[in-house]
C-alpha positions as CSV (number, residue, x, y, z in Angstrom):
1,X,6.3,-10.6,1.0
2,X,4.1,-13.2,3.2
3,X,1.2,-13.9,2.3
4,X,-2.2,-12.5,4.2
5,X,-3.1,-14.0,7.0
6,X,-6.7,-13.5,8.4
7,X,-8.0,-15.0,11.7
8,X,-11.7,-16.6,10.2
9,X,-13.4,-17.1,13.4
10,X,-17.3,-17.4,12.1
11,X,-19.5,-17.1,15.4
12,X,-23.0,-18.4,15.9
13,X,-25.3,-18.3,19.3
14,X,-27.1,-20.9,21.3
15,X,-30.9,-19.9,20.6
16,X,-30.5,-19.9,17.0
17,X,-29.5,-22.6,14.5
18,X,-26.7,-24.7,14.5
19,X,-26.9,-26.6,11.8
20,X,-27.7,-23.4,9.7
21,X,-24.8,-21.6,10.8
22,X,-22.3,-24.3,10.1
23,X,-24.0,-24.5,6.8
24,X,-23.2,-20.7,6.4
25,X,-19.9,-21.4,7.9
26,X,-18.8,-24.1,4.7
27,X,-20.0,-21.3,2.6
28,X,-18.5,-18.4,4.0
29,X,-14.7,-20.4,3.7
30,X,-15.3,-21.6,0.4
31,X,-15.8,-18.2,-0.9
32,X,-12.6,-17.2,0.9
33,X,-10.7,-20.0,-0.4
34,X,-11.0,-18.6,-3.8
35,X,-8.0,-15.7,-2.8
36,X,-4.5,-15.9,-2.2
37,X,-4.4,-15.6,1.2
38,X,-3.5,-18.0,4.2
39,X,-7.1,-19.0,6.5
40,X,-5.9,-19.3,10.4
41,X,-9.3,-21.3,11.0
42,X,-10.8,-22.2,15.1
43,X,-11.5,-25.5,14.2
44,X,-9.2,-27.0,16.7
45,X,-10.9,-24.8,19.2
46,X,-14.1,-27.0,19.2
47,X,-15.9,-29.6,17.1
48,X,-18.0,-27.0,15.6
49,X,-15.3,-24.5,14.7
50,X,-17.2,-21.9,15.7
51,X,-17.0,-19.3,18.0
52,X,-20.2,-19.3,20.4
53,X,-19.8,-20.5,24.0
54,X,-17.7,-18.2,27.0
55,X,-14.9,-15.9,27.6
56,X,-12.6,-19.1,27.9
57,X,-12.3,-19.9,24.4
58,X,-12.0,-16.3,23.1
59,X,-8.6,-16.3,24.6
60,X,-7.9,-19.2,23.2
61,X,-8.6,-18.3,20.0
62,X,-7.0,-15.3,20.3
63,X,-3.9,-16.8,21.6
64,X,-4.2,-19.2,18.4
65,X,-4.7,-16.0,16.1
66,X,-1.5,-14.4,17.4
67,X,0.9,-17.3,17.8
68,X,0.1,-17.2,14.0
69,X,0.9,-14.2,14.1
70,X,-2.8,-13.0,11.7
71,X,-3.1,-9.4,9.9
72,X,-6.7,-9.3,10.3
73,X,-9.3,-11.1,11.8
74,X,-12.7,-11.8,10.1
75,X,-15.7,-13.2,12.7
76,X,-19.2,-13.5,10.0
77,X,-22.3,-14.1,11.9
78,X,-23.5,-17.2,10.4
79,X,-26.8,-16.3,12.9
80,X,-27.2,-13.9,15.3
81,X,-23.0,-14.2,17.1
82,X,-22.1,-13.9,20.3
83,X,-21.4,-10.2,20.7
84,X,-19.3,-10.0,24.1
85,X,-17.0,-13.2,22.7
86,X,-16.3,-11.7,19.8
87,X,-15.6,-8.1,21.0
88,X,-12.9,-9.7,23.3
89,X,-11.3,-11.4,20.7
90,X,-10.4,-8.9,18.7
91,X,-9.6,-6.5,21.4
92,X,-7.0,-8.9,22.2
93,X,-5.8,-9.8,19.0
94,X,-5.4,-6.1,17.7
95,X,-5.6,-6.5,14.3
96,X,-7.9,-5.1,11.4
97,X,-11.3,-6.3,12.2
98,X,-14.5,-7.5,9.2
99,X,-18.2,-7.5,10.5
100,X,-20.3,-9.1,8.1
101,X,-23.1,-11.5,8.3
102,X,-24.8,-12.8,5.3
103,X,-28.2,-12.2,4.7
104,X,-31.0,-13.9,6.3
105,X,-33.6,-16.1,5.0
106,X,-38.1,-15.3,5.9
107,X,-39.2,-16.6,9.1
108,X,-40.5,-20.2,8.6
109,X,-43.9,-21.2,7.9
110,X,-44.3,-22.0,11.4
111,X,-43.1,-18.4,12.4
112,X,-39.3,-19.4,13.6
113,X,-36.2,-17.6,12.3
114,X,-33.3,-19.7,11.7
115,X,-30.7,-17.2,12.2
116,X,-31.2,-13.4,12.9
117,X,-28.0,-12.5,11.7
118,X,-28.5,-9.2,10.5
119,X,-29.8,-8.0,14.1
120,X,-26.3,-9.6,16.0
121,X,-24.7,-7.3,13.8
122,X,-26.0,-4.5,15.5
123,X,-25.2,-5.5,18.9
124,X,-21.9,-6.6,17.8
125,X,-20.8,-3.3,16.2
126,X,-22.1,-1.1,19.9
127,X,-20.0,-3.9,21.7
128,X,-16.9,-3.7,19.7
129,X,-17.2,0.6,20.1
130,X,-17.4,-0.1,23.6
131,X,-14.2,-2.0,23.5
132,X,-12.5,0.7,21.5
133,X,-12.0,-1.9,18.6
134,X,-11.9,-0.1,15.2
135,X,-13.9,-2.8,12.5
136,X,-14.4,-2.3,8.7
137,X,-18.7,-3.5,8.4
138,X,-20.1,-5.4,5.0
139,X,-23.7,-4.2,4.4
140,X,-25.7,-7.7,5.6
141,X,-25.8,-9.3,1.9
142,X,-26.0,-12.6,0.5
143,X,-22.4,-14.8,0.2
144,X,-23.1,-14.3,-3.3
145,X,-23.5,-10.8,-3.8
146,X,-21.3,-8.5,-5.6
147,X,-21.2,-5.8,-2.5
148,X,-20.0,-8.5,-0.3
149,X,-17.4,-9.2,-2.8
150,X,-16.0,-5.9,-3.3
151,X,-16.0,-5.2,0.8
152,X,-14.5,-8.5,1.4
153,X,-11.3,-7.5,-1.1
154,X,-10.8,-3.9,-0.4
155,X,-10.8,-5.3,3.1
156,X,-7.7,-7.4,2.3
157,X,-6.2,-4.4,0.5
158,X,-6.7,-2.2,3.5
159,X,-5.4,-4.8,6.1
160,X,-2.4,-5.0,3.7
161,X,-1.8,-1.5,4.1
162,X,-1.5,-1.9,7.7
163,X,0.4,-4.6,7.6
164,X,2.7,-3.2,5.1
165,X,2.9,0.7,7.2
166,X,3.3,-1.4,10.8
167,X,6.6,-2.8,9.8
168,X,8.1,0.5,7.8
169,X,11.6,0.6,7.9
170,X,13.3,3.2,5.4
171,X,16.9,3.5,4.4
172,X,17.7,7.1,4.3
173,X,20.8,7.6,2.2
174,X,21.9,10.9,3.3
175,X,20.4,14.2,4.0
176,X,18.2,16.0,1.9
177,X,19.5,18.2,-0.8
178,X,20.0,21.8,1.2
179,X,17.2,23.5,-0.8
180,X,14.5,21.0,-0.1
181,X,12.7,22.7,3.3
182,X,9.6,20.9,1.7
183,X,10.7,17.2,2.4
184,X,11.6,18.2,6.5
185,X,10.4,15.0,8.4
186,X,10.2,14.8,11.7
187,X,11.9,11.7,12.5
188,X,11.1,11.2,16.1
189,X,7.5,11.7,16.2
190,X,7.7,9.6,13.3
191,X,9.1,7.1,15.8
192,X,6.8,7.7,18.8
193,X,3.5,8.3,16.6
194,X,3.5,5.3,14.2
195,X,6.9,3.2,15.0
196,X,8.0,4.2,11.7
197,X,12.0,3.7,11.7
198,X,14.5,5.2,9.8
199,X,18.3,4.0,9.2
200,X,20.7,6.7,8.2
201,X,23.8,6.2,6.1
202,X,26.2,8.1,4.4
203,X,26.8,8.8,0.7
204,X,30.8,7.8,1.6
205,X,28.9,4.3,2.3
206,X,27.2,3.9,-0.5
207,X,29.7,5.4,-2.7
208,X,32.3,2.5,-0.9
209,X,30.0,-0.1,-1.2
210,X,29.3,0.6,-5.0
211,X,33.0,0.6,-5.8
212,X,33.3,-2.4,-4.3
213,X,30.7,-4.4,-6.0
214,X,31.9,-3.0,-9.2
215,X,35.5,-3.8,-8.6
216,X,34.5,-7.2,-7.5
217,X,32.9,-8.1,-10.9
218,X,31.0,-10.9,-9.4
219,X,27.9,-13.1,-10.9
220,X,25.2,-11.2,-9.3
221,X,26.9,-8.0,-10.9
222,X,26.4,-9.9,-14.0
223,X,23.4,-10.5,-13.6
224,X,22.2,-7.5,-12.1
225,X,23.8,-5.8,-15.7
226,X,21.2,-8.0,-17.8
227,X,18.3,-7.3,-16.1
228,X,19.2,-3.3,-17.4
229,X,19.8,-4.2,-21.0
230,X,16.9,-6.6,-21.0
231,X,14.4,-3.7,-19.3
232,X,16.2,-0.7,-20.7
233,X,17.4,0.4,-24.3
234,X,21.0,0.8,-23.8
235,X,22.7,0.7,-27.3
236,X,23.8,4.1,-26.9
237,X,24.8,3.3,-23.5
238,X,28.9,2.8,-22.4
239,X,29.5,-0.5,-20.7
240,X,31.3,1.1,-17.5
241,X,28.0,3.1,-17.4
242,X,25.4,0.5,-17.2
243,X,27.6,-1.7,-15.1
244,X,28.0,1.3,-12.1
245,X,24.3,1.9,-12.4
246,X,24.1,-1.7,-11.3
247,X,26.8,-1.7,-9.0
248,X,24.9,1.1,-7.3
249,X,21.6,-0.6,-7.2
250,X,23.4,-3.8,-5.6
251,X,25.0,-1.3,-3.1
252,X,21.9,0.0,-2.0
253,X,20.2,-3.7,-1.7
254,X,23.0,-4.6,0.0
255,X,22.3,-1.6,2.9
256,X,18.2,-2.6,2.6
257,X,18.8,-6.5,3.3
258,X,21.5,-4.9,6.3
259,X,19.0,-3.1,7.9
260,X,15.6,-5.2,6.9
261,X,14.7,-2.3,5.2
262,X,10.9,-1.8,3.2
263,X,11.8,1.6,1.7
264,X,14.5,3.9,0.7
265,X,15.0,7.6,0.5
266,X,17.7,8.9,-1.3
267,X,19.5,12.2,-1.7
268,X,20.2,11.5,-5.4
269,X,21.2,15.0,-6.2
270,X,24.3,16.2,-6.7
271,X,26.9,15.1,-4.6
272,X,26.2,11.4,-5.7
273,X,26.8,12.1,-8.9
274,X,30.0,14.0,-8.2
275,X,31.4,11.0,-6.4
276,X,30.5,7.8,-8.6
277,X,29.9,10.0,-11.7
278,X,25.7,8.3,-12.0
279,X,22.5,9.1,-10.9
280,X,20.7,6.7,-9.3
281,X,17.2,7.1,-11.2
282,X,17.5,3.8,-12.7
283,X,19.0,1.9,-9.8
284,X,15.7,3.4,-7.8
285,X,13.4,2.1,-10.2
286,X,15.1,-1.4,-10.5
287,X,14.6,-1.2,-6.8
288,X,11.1,-0.2,-6.8
289,X,10.3,-3.2,-9.0
290,X,11.5,-5.7,-6.9
291,X,8.9,-4.3,-4.1
292,X,11.2,-1.6,-2.5
293,X,10.2,1.6,-3.7
294,X,12.7,4.6,-3.7
295,X,11.7,8.2,-2.9
296,X,13.8,10.9,-4.7
297,X,15.1,13.8,-3.1
298,X,15.6,12.1,0.5
299,X,11.8,12.2,1.1
300,X,10.7,10.2,4.2
301,X,7.2,11.1,3.9
302,X,7.3,9.8,0.0
303,X,9.1,6.6,0.4
304,X,6.1,5.9,3.5
305,X,3.6,7.1,0.8
306,X,4.9,4.4,-1.8
307,X,5.4,1.8,1.2
308,X,1.3,2.5,1.7
309,X,0.4,2.6,-2.6
310,X,2.2,-0.8,-2.9
311,X,0.6,-2.4,-0.2
312,X,-3.1,-1.4,-1.4
313,X,-2.4,-3.5,-4.5
314,X,-1.5,-6.4,-2.5
315,X,2.4,-5.9,-3.7
316,X,1.1,-6.5,-7.1
317,X,1.8,-3.5,-9.1
318,X,4.6,-1.2,-8.6
319,X,4.0,2.3,-7.8
320,X,5.5,5.5,-8.8
321,X,7.2,8.2,-7.3
322,X,6.3,11.5,-9.1
323,X,6.4,15.2,-9.1
324,X,3.1,17.0,-10.1
325,X,4.3,19.8,-12.0
326,X,2.6,22.0,-15.1
327,X,-1.3,22.3,-15.6
328,X,-2.1,20.5,-19.1
329,X,-1.9,23.8,-21.7
330,X,-5.2,22.6,-23.6
331,X,-7.4,20.4,-20.6
332,X,-7.7,22.0,-17.6
333,X,-8.2,19.2,-15.6
334,X,-4.6,17.7,-16.6
335,X,-1.6,17.6,-15.1
336,X,1.8,16.2,-16.1
337,X,3.3,13.5,-13.2
338,X,7.0,13.6,-14.4
339,X,10.6,12.9,-12.7
340,X,14.1,13.0,-13.9
341,X,13.9,8.6,-14.6
342,X,13.1,7.1,-12.0
343,X,9.7,5.2,-12.6
344,X,9.8,1.6,-12.5
345,X,10.6,-0.2,-16.0
346,X,7.4,-2.4,-15.7
347,X,5.7,0.7,-16.3
348,X,6.9,0.9,-20.2
349,X,4.3,0.2,-22.5
350,X,3.9,-3.2,-23.7
351,X,6.3,-3.8,-26.9
352,X,8.4,-0.2,-25.6
353,X,11.8,0.5,-23.8
354,X,12.6,3.3,-22.0
355,X,16.0,5.0,-23.1
356,X,19.2,4.7,-20.6
357,X,20.5,8.3,-20.5
358,X,22.4,11.3,-18.6
359,X,20.6,13.4,-16.6
360,X,19.3,16.5,-18.7
361,X,19.0,18.7,-16.1
362,X,22.7,19.1,-14.8
363,X,25.5,20.0,-16.5
364,X,27.9,17.1,-15.8
365,X,25.1,15.4,-17.8
366,X,25.4,12.1,-15.3
367,X,24.6,9.0,-16.5
368,X,22.1,7.1,-14.9
369,X,18.7,7.7,-15.8
370,X,16.2,6.0,-18.3
371,X,13.6,8.1,-19.9
372,X,10.1,7.7,-21.9
373,X,6.6,7.8,-21.1
374,X,5.1,5.3,-18.8
375,X,2.1,3.4,-20.0
376,X,-1.4,5.3,-19.2
377,X,-4.8,3.7,-17.6
378,X,-8.2,4.5,-16.7
379,X,-7.8,3.6,-13.0
380,X,-4.8,5.5,-11.5
381,X,-4.5,6.2,-7.6
382,X,-2.5,9.2,-6.1
383,X,-1.6,9.4,-2.8
384,X,0.8,11.4,-0.4
385,X,1.3,11.0,3.1
386,X,2.6,13.7,4.5
387,X,2.2,16.2,8.0
388,X,3.1,19.2,10.0
389,X,2.6,20.5,13.7
390,X,1.5,16.8,15.0
391,X,-0.8,16.1,12.5
392,X,-0.7,13.3,9.3
393,X,-3.3,13.1,6.6
394,X,-3.0,10.5,3.4
395,X,-4.0,13.0,0.7
396,X,-6.2,10.5,-1.9
397,X,-7.4,10.7,-5.8
398,X,-8.4,9.0,-8.9
399,X,-6.9,10.1,-11.9
400,X,-6.8,8.5,-15.8
401,X,-4.3,9.2,-18.3
402,X,-4.5,11.6,-21.0
403,X,-2.4,12.5,-24.3
404,X,-0.2,15.0,-23.6
405,X,3.4,16.9,-24.8
406,X,6.3,15.2,-25.0
407,X,8.4,15.9,-21.7
408,X,12.3,14.2,-20.9
409,X,12.2,11.7,-17.9
410,X,9.9,9.5,-17.0
411,X,6.6,10.8,-17.2
412,X,2.8,10.7,-17.8
413,X,0.0,13.5,-18.3
414,X,-3.2,12.6,-16.1
415,X,-6.4,14.1,-16.0
416,X,-8.7,14.5,-12.6
417,X,-12.3,15.5,-11.8
418,X,-11.4,19.2,-10.5
419,X,-8.2,20.2,-10.9
420,X,-8.8,23.4,-9.4
421,X,-9.3,21.7,-6.1
422,X,-7.0,18.9,-6.1
423,X,-3.9,21.9,-6.4
424,X,-6.0,24.0,-3.5
425,X,-5.9,21.0,-1.5
426,X,-2.1,20.6,-1.9
427,X,-1.0,24.3,-1.7
428,X,-2.6,24.7,1.4
429,X,-1.5,22.0,2.8
430,X,0.2,20.1,4.6
431,X,0.9,18.0,1.2
432,X,4.1,19.0,-1.5
433,X,4.9,18.8,-5.0
434,X,5.5,15.1,-4.4
435,X,3.3,12.1,-4.9
436,X,3.1,8.2,-5.5
437,X,0.9,6.9,-8.3
438,X,-0.1,3.1,-8.9
439,X,-2.1,1.7,-11.9
440,X,-5.0,0.7,-9.3
441,X,-7.8,2.1,-8.4
442,X,-7.1,1.6,-4.3
443,X,-8.3,4.7,-2.4
444,X,-11.3,3.3,-1.0
445,X,-8.3,0.6,0.5
446,X,-6.1,3.3,1.5
447,X,-9.1,5.1,2.8
448,X,-9.8,2.4,4.9
449,X,-6.7,1.5,6.1
450,X,-6.3,4.4,7.8
451,X,-9.4,3.5,10.0
452,X,-6.6,1.3,12.0
453,X,-3.5,3.2,11.7
454,X,-4.0,5.9,14.8
455,X,-2.8,9.5,14.0
456,X,-3.5,9.3,10.3
457,X,-6.4,11.3,8.9
458,X,-7.9,9.8,5.7
459,X,-8.1,12.8,3.0
460,X,-9.6,11.8,0.0
461,X,-10.9,14.5,-2.7
462,X,-12.3,12.1,-5.9
463,X,-14.4,9.9,-4.7
464,X,-15.6,11.8,-1.3
465,X,-15.7,10.4,2.2
466,X,-19.3,9.9,1.4
467,X,-18.8,8.7,-2.0
468,X,-16.5,6.1,-1.3
469,X,-18.3,5.0,1.9
470,X,-21.5,4.7,-0.8
471,X,-19.4,2.6,-3.3
472,X,-18.1,0.1,-0.7
473,X,-22.5,-0.7,0.6
474,X,-23.5,-0.7,-2.9
475,X,-25.8,2.5,-3.3
476,X,-23.2,3.6,-6.3
């Protein structure tokens, strides 16, 4: 994906020191330059590159930011700032807003104050509310304060989630399996509320494209076969099975590219295995590793969750789509996250490979899965976007890996803070047994992102909402 674009509009007020405001503008810009983002500044708007004068400049800046297609706006208050101009700019751009100012120094010997940044933040916060502009606030801290760094990085992640969410286009491969009423979704409502677009194709279409690619025997297909053999232990797999899975993956990618999709939801069983004699699990894993999350069992809400989880890592860590399956027999807070063989191959433990295999649950034992335990970690986020009766929420929790018994498929055992609490929340809804996990602690970023997605409520279980807020302001 393209780099995150941040509109940088530092602000000052005429009654305070312009020189000191310029000094802080440069310090803040130097801090931002340490991140892999594209910064759209306002140096061409006036001689100072600061937002301070009038309404006209606010709209000129807004037009520049919209032309540049910024993903968020950062308005650091380098002194008191100009609250009405800031609000007009942010309302016009319509993207996530970061509000912060550097902590003020003591008054000078003669009693004068140079900046009053904190005072200006109070004013701007009120006016942004009047303009119905949601915003993220970082406490008034020094540029080199860890709280500012934490808040800034969390905002970048949240902004990236919003960016990805607003572009969700899901390739739906066939209908849901008949028995899976839990994955029913309201396609019209998703479009009306969130502009989430679905592009359905039939199993016949994916079957025909797979066989066409397989028959073509192109260089791209041969490269895909080698990619599979590099990522997965195919020692005991017949060449024709590996080839067909590679062709299926390329067929899915063909339709993803054709419809400009950002995720996939596929009816992974059992008609597909009957028509192609392979399972799509490994193909799902390969696509997810390439930044196109794939949800099994035509779980549209699961695909949405995976897009959000991946974006919260700034598109650096592949998510895994899992069933919450059984409770640990010796650990009351332990749970098995499993699926038939769809976890990204990049999550294999270092120096290990999962094994290409046939599906162990079905009578036909069709090939196309890969099996093995994925790597663990101390910071794993578990999320689930879901809804019913017109209301949508995002379940959020953090976990750490733990040891557990061997399981078929791809799996990981995790430990949470209070599994009975998790179970109660998941069962009583609006959630199901599916979730998306990612090997980073991005709960706070996903929580913050919900602020900018009308109609979506954050529903954190661990940490709680108050704990998230305390962490962001540096109280934890």
